[in-house]
C-alpha positions in Angstrom: 48.2 77.1 113.7 51.9 77.3 112.9 51.3 76.3 109.1 48.0 78.0 108.5 49.5 81.1 107.0 52.5 79.3 105.1 52.7 80.2 101.5 54.5 78.4 98.6 56.5 81.5 97.8 58.1 81.3 101.2 59.8 78.0 100.3 63.1 79.7 99.0 63.9 80.5 102.7 63.6 77.0 103.6 65.5 75.8 100.7 68.4 78.4 101.8 68.5 76.6 105.3 68.4 73.1 103.8 71.4 73.6 101.4 73.6 71.1 103.4 71.2 68.4 102.4 70.9 66.5 99.3 68.6 67.8 96.4 66.3 64.8 97.0 65.6 65.9 100.7 64.8 69.5 99.5 62.4 68.2 96.8 60.7 66.0 99.3 60.2 68.9 101.6 58.8 71.1 99.0 56.3 68.3 97.9 55.2 67.7 101.3 54.7 71.5 102.0 52.9 72.1 98.7 50.6 69.2 99.5 50.1 70.5 103.0 51.2 67.4 104.6 52.9 69.1 107.6 52.2 66.4 110.0 54.4 64.0 107.9 57.5 66.0 107.9 59.3 64.4 110.9 58.0 60.8 109.8 59.2 61.2 106.3 62.4 63.1 106.6 63.7 62.9 110.2 63.6 65.2 113.2 66.5 67.4 112.2 65.0 68.4 108.8 61.5 69.1 110.3 63.0 71.3 113.0 64.7 73.3 110.3 61.6 73.8 108.5 59.7 74.7 111.7 62.2 77.3 112.7 62.4 78.7 109.3 58.7 79.1 109.1 58.7 80.8 112.5 61.6 83.1 111.4 59.6 84.2 108.4 56.5 84.9 110.4 58.4 86.5 113.2 59.9 89.2 110.9 56.5 90.7 110.0 55.1 91.7 113.3 56.7 94.3 115.5 56.4 94.5 119.4 57.2 97.2 121.7 55.8 98.9 124.9 53.8 102.0 124.8 51.7 104.5 126.9 48.4 103.1 128.3 45.5 103.5 125.9 43.5 106.4 126.9 39.8 105.5 126.3 38.8 109.2 126.6 41.8 110.2 124.4 41.7 111.4 120.8 42.0 107.8 119.4 39.1 106.7 121.3 35.8 105.7 119.5 33.0 103.4 120.2 33.7 101.5 117.0 37.3 100.7 118.2 36.1 99.6 121.6 33.2 97.4 120.1 35.6 96.0 117.6 38.1 95.0 120.3 35.4 93.6 122.4 34.1 91.3 119.6 37.6 90.2 119.0 38.0 89.2 122.5 34.9 87.3 123.4 34.5 86.4 127.0 37.2 89.0 128.0 35.9 91.9 130.0 37.6 95.2 128.9 37.9 97.6 131.9 39.2 101.2 131.3 42.6 101.9 131.8 43.4 104.5 134.4 45.3 107.5 132.8 47.9 107.3 135.4 47.9 103.5 135.3 51.0 101.3 134.7 52.6 101.0 131.1 51.7 97.7 129.1 51.4 96.2 125.8 50.0 98.2 123.0 49.0 96.9 119.6 48.1 99.5 116.8 47.6 99.7 113.3 50.5 101.1 111.1 48.1 103.5 109.3 47.2 105.3 112.7 43.8 103.6 113.5 42.9 103.0 117.0 45.4 101.8 119.6 44.5 98.8 121.7 46.1 98.5 125.1 46.7 95.7 127.6 47.3 97.4 130.9 48.6 94.2 132.6 49.3 90.6 132.0 46.0 89.2 133.2 44.1 90.6 130.4 46.5 89.7 127.8 47.0 86.3 129.2 43.2 85.7 129.2 43.0 86.8 125.7 45.8 84.5 124.7 44.3 81.5 126.4 40.9 82.2 124.9 42.6 81.6 121.5 41.0 85.0 120.2 44.3 86.7 120.2 45.5 84.7 117.2 42.6 85.6 115.2 42.6 89.3 116.1 46.2 89.7 115.4 46.4 87.8 112.1 49.9 88.6 111.6 53.5 87.4 111.7 54.8 87.1 115.3 57.3 90.1 115.9 60.3 91.7 114.7 63.4 90.4 116.6 64.1 94.0 117.1 62.4 93.0 120.4 65.5 91.0 121.5 68.2 93.8 121.3 65.5 96.5 122.6 64.5 94.2 125.6 68.0 93.6 126.4 68.8 97.3 126.4 65.9 98.2 128.5 66.5 95.7 131.3 70.3 95.5 131.6 70.4 98.9 133.3 73.3 100.3 131.5 72.1 103.9 131.6 75.3 105.4 133.2 74.5 108.5 131.5 72.1 109.5 134.1 74.5 108.8 137.0 77.2 110.9 138.4 80.2 110.5 136.2 83.5 109.7 138.0 85.5 111.6 135.5 83.4 114.8 135.3 86.0 116.9 137.0 88.5 116.2 134.1 86.2 116.1 131.2 83.5 118.1 129.4 80.6 115.8 128.4 77.9 116.1 125.9 75.3 113.8 124.3 76.1 112.6 120.9 75.0 115.2 118.2 72.2 112.9 116.9 70.8 112.0 120.1 67.5 113.4 119.3 67.1 110.8 116.4 68.0 107.8 118.7 65.3 105.2 119.3 63.7 105.5 122.9 65.1 109.0 123.8 61.9 111.0 124.8 61.6 113.5 127.7 59.2 113.5 130.5 58.0 109.8 130.1 58.5 106.9 132.5 57.7 103.4 132.3 57.2 100.9 134.9 60.1 98.4 134.2 58.8 95.5 136.3 55.5 95.7 134.6 57.3 96.0 131.3 59.3 92.7 132.0 56.1 90.8 133.0 54.3 91.8 129.9 57.2 90.7 127.6 57.6 87.5 129.3 53.9 86.7 128.8 54.0 87.8 125.2 57.1 85.7 124.5 55.7 82.6 126.3 52.7 82.6 124.3 53.2 80.0 121.5 50.3 80.9 119.4 51.4 84.3 118.1 52.6 83.1 114.7 50.5 84.2 111.7 51.6 85.6 108.5 50.4 89.0 107.0 50.7 91.7 109.7 49.7 95.2 109.4 50.1 95.7 113.1 53.0 97.3 115.0 53.8 97.4 118.7 55.9 100.2 119.7 58.4 100.5 122.8 59.0 103.6 124.5 62.1 103.7 126.7 63.0 106.2 129.3 66.7 106.5 130.1 65.8 108.1 133.5 64.1 105.1 135.0 65.2 104.2 138.5 63.9 100.7 138.6 66.3 97.9 138.9 65.7 95.6 136.1 66.0 91.8 135.8 67.9 90.4 132.8 66.6 88.9 129.5 70.0 87.1 128.8 68.3 83.7 128.8 65.9 85.0 126.2 68.3 86.6 124.0 70.8 83.7 124.1 68.0 81.3 123.1 66.8 83.3 120.3 67.1 81.8 116.7 70.3 83.2 115.3 68.6 83.7 111.9 65.9 85.6 113.6 68.0 87.8 115.8 69.5 89.6 112.9 66.4 90.4 111.0 65.7 93.4 113.3 68.6 95.3 111.7 67.8 98.6 109.7 69.1 97.1 106.6 66.0 94.7 106.2 63.6 97.7 106.0 65.2 98.4 102.6 65.6 94.6 101.5 63.2 95.1 98.4 64.9 98.5 97.4 68.3 96.9 97.6 67.2 94.0 95.3 65.6 96.2 92.9 68.2 98.9 92.5 70.9 96.5 92.2 68.9 94.6 89.4 68.1 97.8 87.6 71.7 99.5 87.7 75.2 98.6 87.0 76.7 100.3 89.9 75.0 100.9 93.3 76.1 102.6 96.5 74.7 101.7 100.0 75.6 104.1 102.7 74.7 103.5 106.2 76.3 104.0 109.6 77.9 101.3 111.6 75.4 98.7 112.9 72.9 98.9 110.1 73.8 95.5 108.9 75.5 96.1 105.5 78.4 93.8 106.0 76.7 90.6 107.3 73.4 91.1 105.9 73.5 92.3 102.4 75.3 89.1 101.2 72.4 87.0 102.6 69.8 89.3 101.2 71.3 89.2 97.7 72.9 85.7 97.3 69.6 84.2 96.0 69.6 86.4 93.1 73.2 85.8 92.1 75.3 82.8 91.0 78.3 83.8 93.0 79.3 87.1 94.8 82.8 88.3 95.9 83.1 90.7 98.8 86.2 92.7 99.6 87.0 93.8 102.9 90.1 96.1 103.9 91.4 93.7 106.8 92.2 90.0 106.9 90.5 89.5 110.3 87.3 91.2 109.1 87.1 89.0 106.0 87.7 85.8 108.0 85.3 86.8 110.9 82.4 88.1 108.8 82.7 84.9 106.6 82.4 82.7 109.8 79.5 84.9 111.0 77.6 84.8 107.8 78.1 80.9 107.4 76.9 80.6 110.9 73.6 82.4 110.3 73.2 80.4 107.1 73.7 77.2 109.1 76.8 76.4 107.0 80.2 75.5 107.6 82.9 77.9 106.2 84.2 76.6 103.0 81.0 75.5 101.6 78.4 78.0 100.6 80.4 80.8 102.2 84.2 80.9 102.1 87.1 83.3 102.3 90.5 83.9 100.8 93.0 86.3 102.2 96.8 86.6 101.8 98.4 83.3 102.7 95.2 81.7 104.1 91.9 80.6 102.3 88.9 78.3 102.8 86.5 77.9 99.9 85.4 75.2 97.5 83.6 74.8 94.2 80.2 75.1 96.2 81.2 78.5 97.4 78.8 81.3 96.3 79.7 83.9 98.8 83.4 84.6 98.8 84.9 87.2 101.4 88.3 88.3 100.4 90.6 91.2 101.2 91.2 94.0 98.6 94.5 92.6 97.5 93.0 89.4 96.6 90.3 91.0 94.7 92.8 93.0 92.8 94.6 89.7 91.8 91.2 88.2 90.6 91.1 91.1 88.2 94.6 90.8 86.9 94.2 87.1 86.5 91.2 87.5 84.4 88.8 85.8 86.9 86.4 88.7 87.5 83.9 87.2 85.1 83.4 84.4 87.5 81.5 86.7 89.7 78.1 88.3 88.7 78.2 90.6 91.9 81.3 92.4 93.1 81.1 94.1 96.6 83.5 96.5 97.9 82.9 97.2 101.7 84.2 100.0 103.8 84.9 101.9 100.5 85.4 105.1 102.4 88.9 103.8 103.5 90.1 104.4 99.9 92.6 101.6 99.9 95.1 101.7 96.9 93.8 98.5 95.6 90.1 99.6 95.7 91.3 102.4 93.4 92.6 99.7 91.1 89.6 97.5 91.3 87.0 100.2 90.5 89.1 101.6 87.6 89.3 98.2 86.1 85.7 97.7 86.4 84.9 101.0 84.9 87.5 101.3 82.1 88.0 97.6 81.2 85.4 95.1 82.5 82.4 97.2 81.4 83.6 98.5 78.1 85.1 94.9 77.1 81.8 93.0 78.3 78.9 95.2 77.5 76.5 92.2 77.5 78.0 90.7 80.8 75.3 90.9 83.5 77.6 91.9 86.3 77.1 94.5 89.1 79.2 96.5 91.3 78.2 97.4 94.7 80.1 100.0 97.1 79.3 99.9 100.7 80.4 102.5 103.2 79.6 103.9 106.6 80.9 107.3 105.8 81.3 108.3 102.1 81.1 111.6 100.0 78.0 110.3 98.6 77.3 113.0 96.0 80.8 113.1 94.6 81.0 109.4 94.0 77.3 108.9 92.9 78.0 111.3 90.2 81.6 109.7 89.2 80.0 106.2 88.9 76.6 107.2 87.6 75.4 104.9 90.6 72.1 104.4 92.2 72.1 105.3 95.8 70.6 103.6 98.8 70.9 105.5 102.2 70.2 103.4 105.3 69.4 105.5 108.4 70.0 103.9 111.8 68.5 104.4 115.1 70.9 104.3 117.8 71.0 104.7 121.6 72.5 108.0 122.6 76.2 108.0 123.5 77.7 110.4 125.9 80.9 111.9 124.5 83.4 113.0 127.0 86.3 115.6 126.0 89.4 116.4 128.0 89.2 120.0 129.4 92.8 120.6 128.5 95.1 119.0 126.1 97.1 116.3 127.7 100.0 114.7 125.8 100.3 111.9 128.5 97.1 110.2 127.4 98.3 106.8 128.4 98.0 107.6 132.0 94.5 109.1 131.4 93.4 105.9 129.6 94.6 103.6 132.5 92.7 105.7 135.1 89.5 105.7 132.9 89.7 101.8 132.7 90.3 101.3 136.3 87.4 103.7 137.4 85.1 101.9 134.9 86.2 98.4 136.4 85.6 99.7 140.0 82.2 101.1 139.1 80.7 98.0 137.3 81.6 94.8 136.0 79.4 95.1 133.0 80.3 96.4 129.3 83.3 95.8 127.2 85.8 98.4 126.7 87.3 99.2 123.4 90.6 101.5 123.4 91.8 102.9 120.2 95.7 103.2 120.1 98.2 104.4 117.3 100.3 101.1 117.3 101.6 97.8 118.8 104.0 99.6 121.1 101.2 101.5 122.8 99.0 98.2 122.9 101.7 96.4 124.7 102.3 99.2 127.1 98.7 99.8 128.0 98.2 95.9 128.2 101.1 95.7 130.7 99.7 98.5 132.9 96.2 97.1 132.9 97.5 93.7 134.0 99.1 95.7 137.2 96.4 98.0 138.1 93.0 96.4 137.2 92.1 93.8 140.0 88.8 92.6 138.7 88.6 89.7 136.2 89.0 90.9 132.7 90.3 89.5 129.3 92.7 91.7 127.4 92.5 91.3 123.6 95.0 92.9 121.2 94.0 93.9 117.8 96.5 94.8 115.1 97.9 93.3 111.9 101.0 92.3 114.0 99.1 89.7 116.0 98.3 86.4 114.8 94.8 85.8 113.5 93.8 83.3 116.1 94.5 85.8 118.8 92.5 88.5 117.0 89.6 86.3 116.6 89.1 86.1 120.4 87.3 89.4 120.2 84.2 87.7 118.8 84.1 84.9 121.5 81.4 85.0 124.2 83.2 85.4 127.6 82.0 85.4 131.2 84.1 88.5 132.0 84.6 91.9 130.6 86.7 92.2 127.6 89.3 95.1 127.2 90.1 95.4 123.6 93.2 97.3 122.6 93.2 98.2 118.9 94.8 100.0 116.3 92.3 101.6 113.7 91.6 97.9 112.7 88.6 98.1 114.7 87.0 101.3 113.4 85.0 99.4 110.6 83.7 95.9 109.7 84.5 94.2 113.2 81.5 94.7 115.6 81.4 93.5 119.0 77.9 93.5 120.4 78.7 94.1 124.1 80.7 97.2 123.8 79.6 99.9 126.3 82.8 102.0 126.2 85.1 103.5 123.8 88.4 105.3 124.6 89.9 107.2 121.8 93.5 108.2 121.7 92.8 110.5 118.8 95.9 109.1 117.0 96.8 106.8 114.3 100.1 105.4 112.8 100.5 106.0 109.0 103.3 105.0 106.7 104.1 108.2 104.8 107.0 108.7 102.2 109.5 111.3 103.4 112.7 111.8 101.3 112.2 108.3 99.6 112.0 106.6 102.9 109.2 105.1 104.7 108.2 107.3 107.7 106.0 105.3 110.2 104.4 108.5 111.9 101.9 109.0 114.5 99.4 111.5 113.4 96.1 112.9 114.3 93.1 111.2 113.3 90.3 112.7 111.1 86.6 113.7 112.2 85.6 111.0 110.1 87.7 108.3 112.0 86.7 110.0 115.3 83.1 109.6 114.5 83.6 106.0 113.3 85.2 105.2 116.6 82.5 106.7 118.6 79.9 104.7 116.6 81.2 101.4 117.8 79.0 101.8 120.8 75.3 102.6 121.0 73.8 99.7 119.2 72.3 97.8 122.1 72.5 100.4 124.9 73.8 103.8 125.6 77.4 104.2 125.4 80.2 106.3 126.8 83.1 107.7 124.5 86.1 109.1 126.2 88.1 111.2 123.8 91.8 111.9 124.8 91.6 115.4 123.1 89.5 118.5 123.6 86.5 119.7 121.7 88.6 122.3 120.2 91.2 119.8 118.9 88.3 117.7 117.3 87.1 121.0 115.6 90.5 121.4 113.9 90.8 117.8 112.7 90.7 117.3 108.9 87.4 115.9 107.6 89.2 113.0 106.2 93.0 112.0 106.0 94.7 111.8 102.6 94.2 108.3 100.9 97.1 105.9 100.8 97.2 106.5 96.9 98.2 110.1 97.5 100.8 110.0 100.4 102.2 106.3 100.1 104.5 104.3 98.1 102.3 103.2 95.0 104.9 101.2 93.2 102.6 97.9 93.3 99.6 99.9 92.4 101.3 101.2 89.3 102.4 97.7 88.5 98.8 96.4 88.6 97.7 99.3 86.2 100.6 98.2 83.8 99.6 94.6 84.1 96.0 95.3 83.3 97.0 97.8 80.6 95.1 100.6 82.1 96.0 104.4 81.9 96.9 105.1 85.3 96.7 109.1 85.0 93.3 108.9 83.3 91.9 106.5 86.0 93.2 108.6 88.8 91.4 111.6 87.2 88.3 109.6 86.8 88.5 108.8 90.6 88.7 112.4 91.6 92.3 112.8 92.5 93.9 116.0 91.7 97.7 114.9 92.0 99.6 111.7 92.7 102.8 112.7 94.5 104.9 109.6 94.0 104.0 108.4 90.6 107.2 109.3 89.0 109.1 107.7 91.8 107.1 104.5 91.3 107.9 104.5 87.7 111.6 105.0 88.3 111.8 102.0 90.7 109.9 99.7 88.3 112.2 100.8 85.4 115.3 100.2 87.5 114.0 96.6 88.6 113.4 95.8 85.0 109.6 95.7 85.5 108.8 98.4 83.0 110.6 99.4 79.8 111.6 102.9 78.8 108.3 103.2 76.8 106.3 102.6 80.0 105.3 99.1 79.0 105.2 96.0 81.3 108.1 93.7 80.7 108.1 90.0 80.9 109.9 90.0 84.3 107.2 92.7 85.4 104.3 90.3 84.3 105.9 87.5 86.5 106.5 89.8 89.4 103.0 91.2 89.4 101.5 87.7 89.8 103.0 87.5 93.4 101.2 88.9 96.4 104.4 90.6 97.8 106.2 93.8 97.4 108.1 94.1 94.1 111.5 93.9 95.6 110.9 90.4 97.5 109.1 89.1 94.4 112.0 89.8 92.2 114.4 88.4 94.8 112.4 85.1 95.0 112.2 84.7 91.1 116.1 85.3 91.1 116.6 82.5 93.7 114.6 80.0 91.7 117.1 80.7 88.8 120.2 80.4 91.2 118.8 77.2 92.9 118.5 78.8 96.5 114.7 79.2 96.6 114.1 77.7 100.0 116.7 79.7 101.7 115.5 82.9 100.2 111.9 82.1 100.8 112.7 81.6 104.5 114.2 84.9 104.7 111.6 86.7 102.8 108.9 85.1 105.3 111.1 86.4 108.2 111.2 90.0 106.5 107.4 89.9 106.3 106.7 89.2 110.0 107.2 91.8 112.6 108.5 91.6 116.1 109.9 88.1 116.1 112.0 88.9 119.0 111.1 89.7 122.6 110.5 93.5 122.8 111.6 94.1 126.4 114.6 96.6 126.6 116.4 94.1 129.1 116.7 91.5 126.2 118.1 94.0 123.7 121.7 93.4 124.1 121.2 89.5 124.3 119.2 89.6 121.1 121.7 91.8 119.0 124.6 89.3 120.4 122.5 86.3 119.0 122.0 88.0 115.7 125.7 88.8 115.4 126.7 85.2 116.2 124.2 83.6 113.7 125.2 86.3 110.8 128.4 84.6 110.2 129.5 88.1 109.7 127.2 88.6 106.6 124.3 90.4 108.2 120.7 90.1 109.3 119.4 88.0 106.5 121.7 85.1 107.3 121.0 85.4 110.9 117.3 85.0 110.2 118.0 82.0 108.1 120.2 80.1 110.8 117.7 81.0 113.5 114.8 79.6 111.6 116.8 76.4 110.7 117.7 75.8 114.4 114.1 76.5 115.5 112.7 74.1 112.8 115.1 71.4 114.0 113.7 71.9 117.6 110.2 71.8 116.4 109.7 75.3 117.5 109.5 74.0 121.1 108.9 76.5 124.0 112.2 75.9 125.6 114.2 76.6 122.4 112.4 79.8 121.6 112.7 81.1 125.2 116.4 80.5 125.2 116.8 82.4 121.9 114.3 85.2 122.9 111.8 84.4 120.1 108.3 84.7 120.3 106.8 81.3 119.4 103.7 82.6 117.8 105.9 84.8 115.4 108.3 82.1 114.4 105.4 79.7 113.8 104.0 82.4 111.6 107.3 82.6 109.8 107.0 78.9 109.1 103.5 79.2 107.9 104.5 82.0 105.5 107.3 80.0 104.2 105.1 77.1 103.3 102.7 79.2 101.7 105.4 81.0 99.5 106.4 77.4 98.5 102.9 76.5 97.6 102.7 79.2 95.0 105.6 77.4 93.2 104.8 73.8 94.3 104.6 72.5 90.7 108.0 73.6 89.7 110.0 72.7 93.0 111.2 69.5 94.5 109.9 68.5 97.8 111.4 70.5 100.8 113.9 68.7 102.9 115.8 70.6 105.7 119.1 69.1 104.9 118.9 70.5 101.4 119.3 74.0 103.0 122.7 75.8 103.0 124.4 73.8 100.2 128.0 74.5 99.2 128.2 77.9 97.9 124.8 78.8 98.7 125.5 82.0 100.9 126.9 83.9 97.8 123.8 82.8 95.7 121.5 84.0 98.5 123.3 87.3 98.5 123.2 87.7 94.8 119.3 87.1 94.8 118.7 89.9 97.2 121.1 92.2 95.4 118.9 91.6 92.3 115.8 92.6 94.1 116.9 95.3 96.3 119.6 96.9 94.0 117.8 100.3 94.8 118.4 99.8 98.4 122.2 99.8 98.3 124.2 102.1 100.6 128.0 102.9 100.8 130.1 103.9 103.7 130.8 107.5 104.0 132.8 108.8 107.0 130.7 107.7 110.0 127.5 107.3 108.0 126.3 105.7 104.6 125.1 107.3 101.5 122.3 105.7 99.6 123.2 105.0 96.0 120.0 106.4 94.5 119.8 109.4 96.8 123.4 110.5 97.5 122.5 113.6 99.3 120.8 111.9 102.3 122.9 110.4 105.0 121.6 107.0 106.4 122.6 104.8 109.3 122.4 101.2 110.3 119.4 100.2 112.6 120.5 100.0 116.3 119.6 96.2 116.5 121.3 95.1 113.5 124.2 92.5 113.5 126.3 94.8 111.4 126.0 97.8 113.5 129.4 97.3 115.0 131.3 96.0 111.9 130.0 98.9 109.8 131.0 97.2 106.3 131.8 99.3 103.2 128.6 98.3 101.2 125.3 96.9 102.4 121.7 96.6 101.2 118.7 97.2 103.4 115.0 95.8 103.5 113.5 99.2 104.7 114.6 102.8 105.1 112.9 104.3 108.3 112.6 107.9 109.0 112.8 109.1 112.5 115.1 111.8 114.0 117.5 110.3 111.4 117.3 107.8 108.3 117.8 104.2 109.5 118.6 101.1 107.4 116.6 98.1 108.8 117.5 94.5 108.0 120.9 94.9 106.6 122.9 92.4 104.5 126.6 92.8 103.6 127.5 93.0 99.8 131.0 91.5 99.5 131.8 93.5 96.2 130.4 95.5 93.4 130.1 92.3 91.2 127.2 91.1 93.2 125.1 93.9 91.8 125.9 93.0 88.2 122.7 91.5 86.6 124.5 88.9 84.6 126.4 87.3 87.5 
């Protein structure tokens, strides 16, 4: 029965799942299937191959038949007809069809999609008899079922309907159902189902191995009531045993599979707009890759690019690095066989600059609504350079986003549009009754109450930054008595730690995250979201970087709430009032408008693109810091007075680092101190290397002062790394020097990756080659060359920045130079808090160090 409905056109699905095998094996499978020699598969090709073929055919058949639970079929109702009953009776020979009482239990309903009569099995005995008779196969004549069943079954039986209970926080919060709850699947009034009967019927249906025909025009519909009081057994075993390839086919994106393929084939640029959970990120690449030689998919976060690559590879039965790969800053895993490559926006921008975009016939930009700087460059490059210069190139651009100003961008790009509606369970939104600036205390109280009430359902907490994450994590450890796993998500933490968010655990996960978890990263077991309503943004103020905590936008608020409600109703606790939400901006300003765009302008120069014209094309009215970026590039000799890229600028643009660091490294090669400077640059790129606790602050400053040799923080970092390297980064050595072992190992990894970029032109690295005679002056000269705009001179008790004399600046509190206060220094960053503070300071012995020719 399994192979009766198999068609030759389905073979491409099998071929996809057999890609790990030689072409000979695939050809043999095709020959055997075409000849209908199904019984010889295992004998000819082995058990492993035969099982892949069987599971694939099952998954094809399962996709096309939908199962759900409905109300009992009323023989006296409007759908009743003698013909329908006679037809049903003929289809089930030997099975008596008693009338179902109107007030009888819910059971299994099969109906035609065109609205023809509904046939109902009111209990498992009737259904089981039909199954055992063999007539059910002939009657259904369809694919087995849509795996929507798995998620819906889990939701119906795991009893997560907290929204019907008395809420422990109701005295402090105003709660409401999410605005779109009327559209959510299963939300109907005044209907109840017998959950025990539902479970028995589902078990019977799933245990029947005969339901696997091909061309279904039937659908079974589930009607779920959130007010049911029945205690429900779990279907976890069923869900866990489901074939991974099948379990994703229920996602809404698959209803639009043909439309996606057709519109992308017919249009140069296409936009897919769909809410979180519709399957854009993981499933679109799998839908499209059979039609393209190689695709590149850009995501805004490293952890997202890597985790999505791993997920897609797993679903395709592949190892990462083969068919599916990834490439992010300082880390990559791909090969010549890779056809689906996940990257960050910065890597895709480099592919444009290096002239490699023609290697991909499909370019995908996911989470486009985030409007990253590099997204602006990539799209400008595609529209104004790639298409005009290659009119015959069959290359497509796909933009995907959860929330996007569709009409605006559809008009700008003359793009085709595909909108993916999504049915979700209703979320209950809780607002504060009154504004409370001590939201951290509220968050802890909510977490404690959730953990006391139930041990089911993961919790996602959105916080503005690492400082708040660490503080909340410490408080959870002291206050939550139940067994939980605290996972921290932010760019600061190592990728290995962040990837724990996707691991299955036998205890509740409490995920503390910055806005990194707003998009791309999906955790299926989430039930609770706690939203601080804040985000940390790097904004330019007075030519200084100001890392400020600001209110989020309505768009971000909705994105955060959308992380729950996929598999069961969710609860969203907002640490702000409804009035606060109403006055949020619709969207925050893009980074291109409010940030330092020096690297972005450099990319446009490298690509020979008109920056101003491109920004107008993308809908920007004004770019605040364009002149400042041009000034910096000219002073660093990357752009000439005519606005053209210099030879040095071209070299600098090749490196995936900020302009100052890139120029410093190039100068260090010239002066013969590359390794020393590369170590320091790696140190400057990794945040929070030392312990954060206030009690260690004085000890750390003393350590930095001792290791600085009186020359500043950069030399401290070099000496600290050398000693840690010699000690093999041992726990004991790191603890004695207040160093976070994970951070110092990240520095070592980054140092080796910087070396890798220049490996062909460098001798092998040896630790005893560091700090050669006269190396310290050369190290200082290298940094003076790259950071000449970050020079400050002593003026009374403060400093004055050479390029902005009307602003007084001071040395950051933790610097090794805070006490000595030398006459002239350079700094890595200028931060703006209540005052301007210079971070990572290096002494400049004399003005001659600033001369380009010395």
